[in-house]
N, C-alpha and C positions, 0 to 999 in steps of 0.2 A: 544084363543081357549076356547070353552065352556067347562063347567064342565062335560058334557056328552060325550065329544069327544076328548080324549088324542091324538088319531092318526088317520090318514086317511086310507083308504083302500090301497092306493098306498104304503104308508109307511110300512104298515103291510106285504104287498107282497114282498117288498124289504128285510125286516128283515127275511121273511120265506126263501128266496133264499139263505141267509147267514147261517141260524142256522138250517134249516130243510133239510132232504133228498129231492132229486129231485122229482118234481111234488107234494110236500106236501106243505100246506099253512095253517097258523093259522086261516084263515078265514073259513076253512072247519070245524072247531071246535068251536061251538058257546060259549062254556064256556070259552076258552082261548081268543076268540075274545073280549068277554065282559070284561075280566080282562085287556087286553091290551088297550082297549079303555076307561077304567074307569080312570077318572081325578079327583077323589074325594079321601078324606081320609077314606079308607076302608080296611078291612082285607080279606085275601085270604086263605080259607081252601082247602087244596089239598091232594088227596089220594096218596099212594105210586106209584111211576112210573108215575105220571100224567104229567110230563114235566113242573113242577112248576118253576124250576130254569130257564129252557129255555124260559119260558113265560116272566120271569123277565128279562132275558137277551134281549128279543125283545124290551122291554120298553127302556132298556139302550141303545141299539143301535140306536133306533129312536131318543133318546135324543142327542146321540153323533153327529148325522148328523144336529142337530139343534144348536150346540154350537157356539158362546155364546148365552145363554138364556137371555131373556128380563131383563134388569137391571143389567147384568152380574152376574146374580145368578147361582148357582151351583147345584149339586145333592149330597146327602149323602147316601152311601150304607154301611149297617152294617150287620155282621154276627157274628158267634161264633168262628171260627177258621181262621187262616192264610191260611190253606189248601183251605177253601171255597173262600177266596179272590183270590188265586192264580188260582183256577179253573175258575172263572169269567175272569181274565185277559187272561188265555190261550184260552178260547172259543171265546171271543170277538176279540182277535188278534189286529193287527196294526190298524184295522178300527176304534178302540175305544180308541186309545192313549190319545186323547184329554180328556176322562173321568178321567184320573188319574193324571190330573193337577189342580191347583187352578183355580177357587174356590171349585172344587169337593172334596169330602173326600171318600175314600174307607177304611175300616178297620174293626177290631173286635170292639165289644161293649166295651170290656175292654180298648183297646187302645184309643178309642174315649173318654172315662171317664177319663182315665190317662191324656191324652194330654189336654183336654179342661177344666177339672174341678180340679181334684186332684193336678196336678203339679202347676196349676195357684194358687190355694189356699195355697199350701205349701210355694211356693216362696214369696207370699204376707205375710204370717204369719212369716216365719223364715229367709227370705232374701237370701236363697240359694236354688239351685235345689235339688231334691230328688237324692239319689244314685240309688235306684232301686226299682221297684214294681215287686216283684218276691218271691213266696213261699219259694224257696230253699235258695235264698240269705238272706231273712229275718230270716230263721231258724238259719243260721250260727251266724247272728248278735245277735239273741235273746240268743242262747247258750252261747256266750261270755259275755253278759251283766247280764244274770239272777243271776248268783252267787254273783255279786256285790251287789244285792239289795234283795235278798231273804234269809230270816232266815232258819234254819234247817227244821222246819214245812212246810214252803212254798216250799223249795226245794223238799221235800218229795211229796207234793202236784203236783208240776210240773212234777216230774218224773212219777208219776202215770198217769198224764194227757197225757204225752208223750207216755207211753205204750198204751193208748187208742186212740192214733192219735193226741194228743195235745202235747205242747202248740202251736205248730207251726201254727195251724189254728185259734187261738184265734184272733178275730177281736175287733175292739173298742167297737162294739155292743154286743159282746159275753162275755165281761169282767165282770163275776159275779161268786161269790163263795157262795154257800149255802149249808145247811145240806144235802138236797137231792143230790146235786152234789158230796158232799164228800162221801156219802154212796154209790153212783153209782161206785165211783173210788175205793171203799173197804178201805177208810180211816176213822179213828175215830178222828175227829178234834173237839176241843171245840170251842165255839163261839170266844173266844179270839184268838185262833189259826187261825180260819177262817178269822178273821179280819187281823191278821198279814199276812197271806198268800195273802189275797186280796191286801193289801196296797204294799207288795213287788212286787206282779205281775203287779200292776198298775204302779210302779216306772219303772219296767223292761220294760213295754210296751212303756211307755212315753220316756224312754232313746232310745228304738229302733227306735221309730218314729222320734225323734228330730235328731237322727243320720242320717236320711234319708232313712231308710230301711223300706218298708211297705210290707204286704202280699197283695194278690189280693183283699181280702174282705175289708182290711183297706182302700184301694183306693175308694171303694164305699162309706164307712162310712164318710170319709172326704170329698168326693164330695157332699153327702147328707147334711152334716154340712154346707159346703160352699154355697149351695143353700139356706140354711135358714138364711143366714146373711144378714142384711140390705136389700137392694133391688137387691141383686145379681141375683136371680131367674127371676124377671122381666126383668132386663137388659140382661141376657143371651137369654131368650126367644126371645126378639127383635133382638139380634144380630144374632141368628140361623135363624130366619125368614127372615132377610135381606140377609143372606148368601145363604141359601138353599131353592130353590123352591120345590124339591122333597126330601122325604127321603123314602128309602126302607130298611126294615128289613127282613133278611131271617132266616128260621129255627126258627120261633118265639116260637114254642113249647118248646124250650130248654132254654128259657129265664127265669132266677130267678126273684122272686118278687122284690128284691132290684134293679135289673137292669131295670124292667119295670117301677118302681116308679120314677127312674131318667130320663128315656127317656121320660115318660109322662109329666115330669116337664119342660123339656128343648125344647120339640117340640110341638108347638101349632098346632093341627090338623086344626084349623080354619084358620091359616095364612099360613101354609105350608102343602102341600099334603103329607100325611104320610100313606104309604101302607105297611102292615106287612103280610109276607107269611109263612105258615107252616102247620103242621098236628098235631092236638092235640093227636091223637092216637099214636104218636110216641115219646112221651116226655120220653126218657130214657137217656138223656145226663148226664153223670157221674153216676147218679143213677135213679132208676125208680121213676116218679113222679105221685103220684095218686091225688094230689090236682090240680085242673084245674087252675093254675096260670094265663096263657094267657086266657082271656075271649074275644073271637073275637067280634069286633065291626062291626055291619052292614055288615056281611061277604058276599063275592062272593065265589062260590063253583067250584072246579075242581073235579068232581066225577069220571071222566073216566081215566082209566089207559092205558098207551101205553106199559107198561111192560109185562103183563101177560094176558092169555087167561082166558075164562069162568070157567075152572076147578079149577084154583087157586083163582079166585075172589070168587067162591062158598065157600071156606074155610074160607076167609077172612071176609065175611059178618057176620059170627057168632063168629069167634076167635077175639072178639074185646070188649072193655069195655062198648060201647055204640052202639046204632042202627047204622048199617053200611049197611043198605039194599040198599042205593043208589049208592053204589060201582058199577061201570060199567067196564066190561073187554074189552080189545082190541080185535076187530074182526079179525085182521090181524095176531095174534099169535095163533098158534095151541098148546096151552098147553096141556100136557098129564094128565090124571087122577092122582091125588096124590096117592103116595104108602106109606103104613104103613109097615116097616120092623120089624117083632116081632121077638125078639131074646132071647136066653137063656144065651148065652156067648157073651158079648159085643165085644170080639175081632173078631167076624165074621161079625159085621155090615158093616164096611168100605168095605171089599172085596164084600159083596153082593150088596152094593151101587155101586161099580165099574161095576159089572156085568150088572146092570140096565142101567148104562151110555152108555155101549157098545150095549146093546141088544134093549133098547127102541128107537122107530123110530116115527118121526112125519113129517107133511108137512112143507117144507121149501123152499120158492122160487120155488114152482112148482115141487119139487121132495121130496122123502121120504129120510130123513137122520136120522142117529142115533144122540142121544144127545151129544156124543163125537164129531161127526164130525160137528155139529152146533157150538159147543164151539170152534173148531178151526177156523171155518169161521168168527165167530163174535168177537173173541177174549176176550169173557167174561169168567170169572173163574167158575170153579165147586168147590163148598165149602161144608164142614160140619161144623155145628156150634152148640154151646151150651151155656147155661146160665153160668155155673160154671166152670171156667178154672183153678182153684187152683190145687196144687199137690194132688193126689189121697191118702187118708187115708186108708192105707192097713188094719187097725184094723176094718174098716167098709166096707167090700167088697160090700155090698148091696147098698151103697150110691155112685151112680155113678157120676163121673165128666168126663171131656174131656180125661183125662189120662186112664179112663177105656176103652175107645174105641181105643185109640191110645197112646201107652206108650211113643212114641217120642215126645209127645206134651209138650211144656213148655209155660208158660204164657209170651206172647209177651211183648217186652220191645221197646218203641219207642226211636229212636235215639234222644237225646236231649243234646245240648250244654249247659254245666254249667260252671260257673266260680268258682273256688275254692278260697274263700276269705282268706284262711288260709296260703297262701304262695306266696312269691315274684315270685317263679319259675312259678305259674300258669299264671302270667300276661305276662312273657317273653318267654313262649313256643312258638315253631314253630306251626303255624296254617295254614292249607291248604286254598287256595283261599282267602287269606288276602293280601291287598296291603301294600307295605312297610311302606307307611306313617301312616298306622293304628296303627303300633306299638308305634308311638310316644304317641298317647293317652293312650295306655296301661301302658307305663312307668310313665306317670303323674298319672294315676288311682292308680298305685302301691303305689306312694308316698302319695297320698290323703288318701288311706286306712291306711297308717301308721300313718297319722296325726289324723285320726278319732280313731284309736286304742289307742293312747296316749291322746286322749281328747284335742288336740290342736286347739285352736280357735283364731280368730282375732276379734277386737272390732272396731265397726262402729256405730256412733250416739248413744253411751252408751249401745249398744247390742252387744252380742257375737255371732258369727256366724262360722260354720265349713267351711274350705277352699273349694272353687270350682276351677275348671280349671283356670278361669280367675283370681281369687284372688291370686291363687297360682303363676301364672306367673307374676302378678303385683309385688308380694313380692320378687321374683327373680330379677326383674328389678330394684327395689328400692335398692337391695343389689348388683347390677352390676354382677349378676350371670346368667341372662337370655340367654345371647349370648353363654356364656360357656356351660350351660346346653343344649342348643339346638345343638350346635357342637357335643357334646358328645352323644346326642341322634342319631344324623345322623350316627355316627360311629357304635353305637350299633345297630341301625336298620338294616344297611346293613348286619352286621354279622348274626343277627337273621334271616333275610329274605333269606340268602344264605345258611344257615347251613341245614343239613339233619334233625337234631333234636334238643333238647335242648341243648343250647350252655352253658356249665358251666363256660368257660372263661368270657363271657359276664355277666353272673349272678354275678360272683364275682366282676367285675368292676362296675356294677350298684350298688351293695350292698355296695361297698367301697365309691363311690361317694355320696351315700345317707348319710352314717354314718359320713364321714369326712367333707363334704361341705354342705349338706343340714340340717342335724340334728342341728347343732350349730345355724343356722339362724332361724330355727322354733322352737328352744328349745325343741327338741324331747328327751325324756328319754330313751336312748339306753338300759338302764337295765330293762325297763318295760318288764315283761315275755311275754305278747302278742306281743309286737314289735319284741322281740328276736325270738319268735316262727315263726312269719311271715317271717322274714328275712331268717331263716335257715331251715325252713320245707322242706322235700323232696316232690317232686311232686308225687301225687297219681293219676295215670291215670284214674282209675275208676270213679273219680268225674267229668270227662268231657263227657263221653259218654257210653252208654250201648248198648252192641251188639244187633243188630236186628237178632232174630233167625228164620230165614226163612225156612232153610233147615229142621230144627228140627220140624217144624210145617206142614210139607207137606208129605202126605202119598202117596206112589208110589205103584201102583198095580203091582202085580207079572206078569212078562212076558209082561209088556206093560209100558215101561219106560217113554212114553209121556204122560200117563194118570196119572195126579197128582192131589190130592185132598188136597186143602188147609184146615187146621183145625183151627177154630178161635172161639173166643167168641162173643156172639151177639152184644155187644156194639161196637166192632170194625168193623162191617160190615154194620152199619147203613148208609144208603144212597147209598150202593152199588147195583148193578145189576148183578145177576149171570145167567149162562145158566141153572144150576141146584143147588139145595140147599137141604141138608140133616139136618134136625133138630133133634139133639141128646138129648133125655130127660136126665136131670141131677138132682141131689138132692140139692135143695136149701131151707135152713131153715127148715129142718125136725124137728118136735116136737110132743108132744102128741096131741095137739089140732088140728093139720093140717098136713097132710101127705106131703112128701117132693118133689114128682115128678110132673111134669107138668100134666101128664094124670089123676092123682088123683085129680087135682084141676079143670081142664077144660074139663074133658071128656065129658060132655053134649055138650059144644060148638064144640068139634071135631065131634059130631054127628048132627051138624046143628041146635042146640038149642041156641037161643040168650041168652046172660048172664042176669040173674035176681036174682041171689043169694043174699039175704038180711041178712044172718047169720053174724053178726058182728065178730064172732070169726075167721071166714075164709075169710071174704070179701076182707080184704087188701091184703093177699097173692094171692087170686084168681085174683084180679085186676092187681097185679104186673106180675103175670104169664101171664096173657091175653095180657099185653102190650108188654112183651118180645116176646111172640109167635107171635103177630102181626107183629112186626118188622122183626123177623127171617123168618116168612113164607111168607113175602111180597117181598123177595129179587129174587126168581127165575123167569125167563121167561118161561121156557118150562117143568121143572119137580121139584115138591116139594116132598120130602120123609120126613118121621118121623120114628125115632126109638124108639119103645116101648118094654120093657121086657114082657115076656109072662105072668107073674103074674099080670100085669096091663092091659093086652089086653082084651078088651070087644068085644065078638062077634057081638055086635049090630053095630060095626063099619063096618063090613063086609056085613051082610045080603045077603049072598051067592053072593058077588060080585055085588049086586044091590045097595049097599051103595055108600057114598061119596068117601071112601078110597078103593084102591086095596090093598089086603093083600099078603105080601110076607114073608114067614118064613125061618129062617136060620138054623133050626133044624128038 
């Protein structure tokens, strides 16, 4: 197939039937047609609601129907979260099962680097597999090791770093201690103390890594080092070029520089077709990025949105850090004029928003419907969002946060399974949706953890290694204990699997077998304080999951139980589509040189003036604010609202209702 023609019209029509509503076709949109037919290494810049991911899915579906590709090559699809991967699988359905089998690879950028680079390097260097690449697990290991290697001054240094968000985020490349660093942490350390702290920190870091515990950034540092050794980079480029004919990377704007550097090294865009999708204006992953890390290469553009109509597009053309005049609205969606809710008391904002949801009507499938009725038909949420979601500081009532508008708001916590490496009970607890045989690995992992805590190694070719599952079982076999251990495991597993909760009887039997039968074989010091703590510590359920506070973050309108407004911060709604969105102004980084509210920074952009401010004192915060506002205000399909306090309201926004915003007051 020629470089200018990835797909035939017939293939595109077939993909349209699977992915688009009835009577819609990708061929009716010239921008999407060009992207789908593109067979070269190019980047795709797409506006909010453009159907970027659906366009990528069309390419994947076409490839699925061609499998196997010439030379039995595959495709590689990378994104930032497993949620995105799951979404791709869900939308493609069984028609694309072939895509998730070898030689194809679907996963996050982190998992790709971990699997093909970091783990490979680690095994080659140390002779055993990594225990984990995870910030939480690394933190626990670091805590256990730092006091072995750090002197008094270094411990003080680390404690201060911890209070500032370190040392758990220290990566290999971040390992540096300077006078400026000490002063920033509020520590007065001499050059000698700094050197001692650095050396202790280096030993602690080295111990954590050699124990097999890395944080996420470590994985990239080791991968980068691996690529720089001998001819590894050259060999990997050849290996990936032989395996993957196509590489697709989604949400490229959220990619960090160290990620881009590694991906650029391993994927040769001359030998493999590499296409990267994203929207540079929405780079707020984890934190707002002002540096344009992703520089699109020879890009194609999708400037037409299918999410919102002209009235919302009009706001987004100027509420943006760059020229966005090419943004095109959907002609099919009758978005209403945006509404500015001016308030004196923030408690009245959400009730007024609900009134608008019930009262405002627009055209929908040939009839006039309220925003509330449209939401019920489409199943899209109605949300109120803001930048700052922390607890309200009651000593500063004029500094608004989400709690100011809704006292029931709590900062959302995502449910995340964590392993508590500080207790035997954590490995042997009852877990839902886990097969019985999986507990066998958990029992072995618990013993391996004990061996690491006591520093037990074995020797091979004059080198010392920590035990892995394989070497552990080999050692049992040599001591004629493997069969007995496996029989015991079978009994324990049945008991754990059939128990309603944690089985203390089984915990005690496992503990006894470990100490009486296995410790002598592996020469484990039972009196080691860390080993004793691990064997006897109580299980703290709080380390495994955090409650998702859904009801607490949902405002229900009085007298209308089925009208619920989800309250959330902007980062959590990135990528979502809402029926209506209320943007709540909050106070972020208020100081003497720059006011704290969005309207104080981007007022001119709200009045349809493109951003051109060159004042270096305020430029950074202005740009951050514009990025957050752009992401937040591009969520709704039919109604965009913004809440502004009366002291920051500018009558120019109204112009006797002839301006961009319709003004509604709560007082």
